[in-house]
N, C-alpha and C positions, 0 to 999 in steps of 0.2 A: 139340441132339444132338451127340455126338462122332462125326465122320466122318473116317476115315483113308483117304488116297489112296496106293495102291501104284503107283509111277511117276508122281508128281505133276508132273514136268517136261514131260510130253508137250504138244504144241501144243493139243490139245483138253482134256486133263486139267487143265492149270493154269488155263484159263479157267473150267472148272466149279468148281474149288476156290475161286477168287476170288469167283465169283458166290454160292456158298453161304456163304462168310465174310461177304460183304456182306449176306446175308439174315439173318445172326445166328447161324449154326451155329458150333460149335467144330471147327476144321479142323486136322488134322495130316497129314503126308505124308512119304514117303521116295522116293529115287531114287538110282541108281548114277551118273548123269550128268545135270546140268541145264545147258542152254545158254541163251544169250540168244535171244529176249527173255524167255523164261519166267523166268529167274533174277531179273531186275530187277523183273518184275511181281509175282512171289511175295514178294519182299523188301518191296516197297512196301506190300503188304497184310499184312505181318507173318507170313507162313506159309511162308517159305523154310526148308527143313530146315537145321539148323546144320551137319550133317555128311552128306556123301554116303555112300550104302551102305544096306544092309538091316538093320533092327533089330527082331527079333521082339518084344522087350520093349515096343515102342511099341503093340502090340496087347494090350489088357487086357480083362477081363470088362466094364469100363465102356464099351468102344467099342461104339457103336450100329450102325455100318455100315462096311463097307470097299468102296471103289471100285477096281476092278482095271484098270490101264492095259494097252494092247495090247502094249507092248514089255516087260512083265514076263514072266518065264518061269513055266511051270507048277510048277516046283520052288522057286519063290520062298519063302524062309524066313518072310517075313511072311504070305504067303498060307497056308502050312501052319499057322501059329499061329492065324490067323483061323478056319480050318476046324476045328482042334482045339477051339477055344472055342465053336464053332457060332455064330459071329457072321455075320449076313447079308452075303454078298459079291455086289456088283452090278457089271455092266459099265457103262461110260460111258452107252450108250443106255438101259439098264434104269433107271438112276437119273434120267435126263432124263424118262423116262416117269413114274416115281414122282412127280416134282415137278410134272408137268403133266397128270396124269390127270383132274383136275377142270376142265380148261380145254378150249377148242376147239383141237385140235392141227392145224396146217397143215404138211404135210410135203412138201418139194420134192425129188423124186427124178429120176434120169436120169444118163446117162453124161457129159453135159456141160451147162453152163448153170445148175447148181444154185446156185452161189454168186452168180452174177449175178442170177438171179431172186429169190433170198432177199434180196439187198441192195436190189433195186428195191422190194420190199414194205416193207422197213424204212425206206427213204427216204420213201416216200409216207406211211406211217403217222406218221413224224416230222413231215413237212410239214403233215399234217392233224391233228396232236396227238391221235393215237389211241394209247392206252397198250397195249403188247404185251410179252410175254416172247419170248425168241428164243435160238437157238443157230445160229451160223454157223461154218463150218469154216475160213474165211480171215480174216485181219486186215483190217478195213475202216477207211478214214480217218474220224477223228472218234470212234472208239470205243476205250476203254482196256481193254475186256473184251468178248469176243464171245459171252458167255452172260449172260442175264438171267433170273432165276427169282423174281420178286417176287410177293407176294400182291396180288390185285386185278385184273390184266388178264384179259380174257375170252379172248384169243387167244395161243397160243404158236406162233411161226413157227420151224420146224426144218428145217435142211438135212439131207436124207436120204441119207447116204453108204451105198453098197452094200458097203463093205469090212467085214471081220470085226469082231465086237464085242469080244472079249477072248481071251486064251490058253485060257480055260476054255469060252468060248462062241463056236462057229464060225459062228453065224448072222450074216448081214449086218446092220449097224446099223439100216437102215431097216425091217427086219422087226419091230422092237421098239417102234415109236412108236405104232402103231394110230391112224392119222390119222382125223380127221373130214372134212378136206378134203385131198386128195392131188393132186399134179401129177407127170406124167412128161414130161420135155422131149425125150428122145431115147435110143435104145439103140444103142450101138456097143461091141463087145467090148473089155473092159478087164480089168485084174487077172488076167492069164493064169496067174499063179502060184497063184491061188485057184480060178478058174473055168476049167478046162482046155479047155472047148469053148464055142463061141458059144451052142449050145442050152442048156447049163447056165447060162450067164450070163443069157440071156433069161428063163429059168425063175425067176430071183430077182425079176424085176419082176412076174411073174405072181403069185408068192407075196405080194409087197408089196400088190398089188391085193386079195388075199384077206384082208389084215389091216386093210383100211379098215373103220371102224365101220359097223354097219347103218344104212341110210339116208344113208350118207356120199356124198361127191362126189369124182369122179375127173375131173380136168382134164388133157387130153392133146393132144399135138402131132399133128395129122392129116397133117402133111407128112413125118413119119417113118413108114415102112411098118410097122416092128415095133411101134411105139407105137400106131399106128392100129388094128392088128389086136387089140392088147390092149384098147383102148378099146371097140371093137365087141364083143369077147367079154364084157365086163363091163357092157354097157349095160342088160341086163335085171335086174341085181342092185344096181346103183348109179346114182346120178344122174351122168350123164356129160356133159361139155362139151368139145367140140373147139375148138382154136384154130389159127391160122395167121398167116403174115406179113401185116401190114397193107399197104395201098396207101401208097407213099411215093415221093418224088423226092429226087434229090441235086442241089443247086444251090450252086455256089461252095464246094465241100467241106463243105456243111452238109446235114443230113438233115431233111426235112420230112415228117411223117406225116399222112396224110389219113384222118380217121375221122369218120363221121357228119356230113359236110358242114363239118367244122372242120379247120383245119390247125394242127399243133403242131410247133414247131422243137425238135429234140432234139440233145443232145450225143452220145448213143450212136448208132452207125451200123452198117451191115452187116445183111444179111438175118437172120443168126443172132441178133444182139442184138435186133432188132426183133421177131423171133419170140418170143424170151424175154420181151420186154416185154408182148406180148399174153397170154402165159400168166400173167404176174404180174397183169395187169389182170383176168383172169378170177378169180384168187384174190381180188383186191380186191373184185370184184363179189359173190363168195360171202361176203365179210366185211361187206358192206353199203356198200362204197365205189362211188359212181357212176363209170362209165368216164370221163366228162368231168372229174371231179375228179381221178381217177387220172392221166390223161394230162397235165393241167395241172401237177400236182405233179411229173411225170416230166421236165418241161422243164428243171428245175434239177439233174437227176441226171447226174453226170459219169462214172460208172463204178464198178465194184467193184475192190477191191484186187488188183493184179497181173493183172487181166483187161482186156486191150487198153488198157493204161494209157499215156497220153501222157507221155513223159519230157521231150522237148524239141521246141520248134517255132519256126521262123522263117517268113518270108514264102514261102520256097521249099524248106524242109526240115522233115521231121517224123520223130521217133523214137518208136516204141512198143515196150513190153515186154509180153509176154503169157505166161500160164501154160500155153498150149497145148502138149500133148505127145502126145496120141492122134491117130490119123489123121483122125478126124472134126473134132476141134478145130483141127487144123493147116489143113485144107482151108477150114473156115469162116472162120478168122481171116485167112488169106492173101487169100481172096476178098473179105472185108469191106474190108480196107485198099485193095486194088486198085480196088474199086468207088468208094470214097470219094475216092481220089486217082488217078483214071483217067488224068489228064494227066501223071502223074509216073512215073518209072521206080521200080519196087518191088524193093528188095533184101531178101530174107527169109532169116534165119539161124535154124536150129532145132537144139537139142541133144537127142540121144537120152540120156535120163537114168534113166527108170523101168525096173523089171524087165521089164515087157512090151515096151517099145520097144527094148530091147537083146537081146530074145529072137529067135533066127533063125526060129522058127515064126510069130512075130507080124509080123516086118518086111515081108512081102509086102503087108500091109494098107495100107502107106503108098504104094502105087503111085499116082502122079500127084497126090498130096496137095498138092504145092506148085506145080502147073502155072500158077497165076495170077500167080506171081512172075516178074519179068523176069530176076532173078538169084536162084537158090536155092542155099543152102549148108547142108549137114547136118554137124554135129560130134558126135563121140563120143570118150570118153576110155577107152582100153583098160584102164586101171587100175580104172575103175568096173566094167567088164565082169567083170574078174577078181574084184573084191571081192564081186560078186553071185553068184559061182561059176557063171557062165554060160560056154558055149563061146566061144572066141576069135572075134572079128569081124574081117573085113578090110574095107578101104575099098571094094574092088570088090563085095563082097557087099551092102553098104549101097547103093552106087550102083545095082546091078541091081534092088534092091528098090524104090527110089524111082522109078527110070526118068527119062526126059526128060533135061534138061540139068543135073541136080542135081550140084553140086560137093561132094565128101565130104572132110572133114578130120578128123584125130585128134590135133591139138595145138592148145591154146587160143591160143597165140601166133600160130599160122598164121591163125586166125580174125581176131584183132586186126589183123594185118598186112594181111589182105585188105580189111578195113573201112577202114583208114587209107590204103590205096592209091587209094581212090575219091575222086572229086570230088563233093561232096554238094550240088550245085545242082539244083533241080527233081527231087528224089528223096525217096522215103519209105524208112525203115529199120525193119524189124520183127525184133525179137529174141524168139524163142519157146523157153521151157524151163520145166520144173518146178524147175530148178536155177538156176545163174548162169554157165554156161560156165566153170566152174572158177575163179571169182573176178573176172569182169568186173564193174566198177562201172558200171551203165548210166547213172547220173546224170552221173558224171565223163566218160564217153564222149560223152554228148550235148553237154556243155559244150565238149569238145574239138572235136567235129565242126562245131558251129555257128559 
């Protein structure tokens, strides 16, 4: 088939394009800007567009399907041409469903923990030599493409993002996958620019549950009140399974999980991560993987990309970077590191970078989110606020929203100076952002500090 991608350079789109090329499809694509690592990956597989821009002539009557990326506009000239020729136009999630509709689809949803849970399942399946297809939203170590859509595997493991599907399709992505096995890890208001109220946001997860196939299975976190309520609501129509944090102890900065009279030494730590692991274990059980086999395989799991990732460690210093940006993620990550290194002083730095986090209506949700840190610093760039066309933020407004002893900065150099002014003996450093604090190289910083 000839499949054309409009906005092929997107982080998700380029992975799907590569996966379909490797499956044997004829792939073409266009984009007005393609950045790294998408550019190099597309070039390696021979599908990097020769010229950036939009070219309607690339859409011909011989084109079998068009996949429309989220950052293309509704007036895109290639999209107009496809509609004129009545060529089927799919959003990214619609095409994932088309490719997996004859498989058992496992969809992991939730405001946080999706990538971690998905990567845990991939790790265990790899350890146990279970063939699977998959789609993951983040780059994981050891993978050169985060989508696999081969013939043969029984299961397709899909990360279920609640963000919009395409410029033409305003439905959340995870509404389109129709899972046989679904998981919801937690619900905490996010994407305020799309879901204007908490109630509207929660409703998307209720709709997700309604999309689970008949006789399907819903695995849900009973320690999250909103999720627990949904699980109980759907227990008469679906097979429902609740999960919660396992029994565990922390000894010499190591986490030991106790399950069914057996102890398992884990690299992952913190209540939130161990909770995620139990959800992943229940998915494994639904796939036919015994809990003992799952937990044994998990002992070699070191973490998901950018999710509480250890950058540098010495005998008395450790630096982590984490993707945390929402209030719930911030609280969970800070608490996890403090619990694991309770004998060390924890310095936590967080960058407000997303649309929601820089929105004055959303900021109060961060109240006390960093209380577990001994020293907490919040950074935001006024230029990013202006670029997102949001009202100007002041340091005092951010300080009042977070509360406590949080220090607020609005210059990246000020953050670096603050870090470099500390003596890093018997301390833990946690850098949290969906960005990079406007250019901080965490690896170089770790080498400098140790």
